[in-house]
C-alpha positions as CSV (number, residue, x, y, z in Angstrom):
1,X,-0.4,5.6,9.9
2,X,2.3,4.7,7.2
3,X,3.9,2.3,9.7
4,X,0.6,0.6,10.4
5,X,0.0,0.1,6.7
6,X,3.5,-1.3,6.2
7,X,2.9,-3.7,9.2
8,X,-0.4,-4.8,7.5
9,X,1.4,-5.5,4.3
10,X,4.1,-7.4,6.1
11,X,1.5,-9.6,7.8
12,X,0.1,-10.6,4.4
13,X,2.2,-13.5,3.1
14,X,1.6,-13.0,-0.7
15,X,2.7,-9.3,-0.4
16,X,6.0,-10.2,1.0
17,X,7.8,-10.1,-2.3
18,X,6.7,-6.6,-3.1
19,X,9.8,-4.8,-2.0
20,X,9.7,-1.9,-4.5
21,X,6.8,-0.1,-3.0
22,X,7.0,2.5,-0.4
23,X,4.3,3.8,1.9
24,X,4.0,7.5,2.9
25,X,1.1,9.5,4.2
26,X,-0.4,13.0,3.8
27,X,-2.6,13.6,6.8
28,X,-5.0,10.6,6.8
29,X,-4.2,9.8,3.2
30,X,-2.1,6.7,2.5
31,X,0.2,7.4,-0.5
32,X,1.7,4.4,-2.2
33,X,4.9,4.9,-4.4
34,X,7.0,2.7,-6.5
35,X,6.3,-0.4,-8.5
36,X,4.2,-3.5,-8.0
37,X,4.1,-6.7,-10.0
38,X,0.4,-6.6,-11.2
39,X,-2.9,-4.8,-10.9
40,X,-4.3,-7.6,-8.7
41,X,-1.5,-7.1,-6.1
42,X,-2.1,-3.3,-6.2
43,X,-5.9,-3.8,-5.7
44,X,-5.1,-6.0,-2.6
45,X,-2.7,-3.5,-1.2
46,X,-5.3,-0.7,-1.6
47,X,-8.0,-2.9,0.1
48,X,-5.5,-3.6,3.0
49,X,-4.4,0.1,3.3
50,X,-7.9,1.4,3.3
51,X,-8.9,-0.9,6.2
52,X,-6.0,0.4,8.4
53,X,-7.2,2.5,11.3
54,X,-7.0,6.2,10.5
55,X,-6.7,5.9,6.8
56,X,-9.5,7.9,4.8
57,X,-8.1,7.3,1.3
58,X,-5.4,5.6,-0.6
59,X,-3.5,7.4,-3.4
60,X,-1.9,5.2,-6.1
61,X,-1.1,7.9,-8.6
62,X,2.7,7.3,-8.0
63,X,2.6,3.5,-8.5
64,X,3.6,1.7,-11.8
65,X,2.7,-1.9,-12.6
66,X,5.1,-4.3,-14.3
């Protein structure tokens, strides 16, 4: 699941510069960790991750913005 999410991010051109974010998983929950540049980018990543087959939720509690 985590690998599919990373692949989905890699296939999205405007997310290519987000290299300080890591993707993990706990069961069917996608866990995003690290730092993103802004809230809009995080919102887009959550939207993409939640559409990946097998994902039931996305946890962003370990992400900082800035």
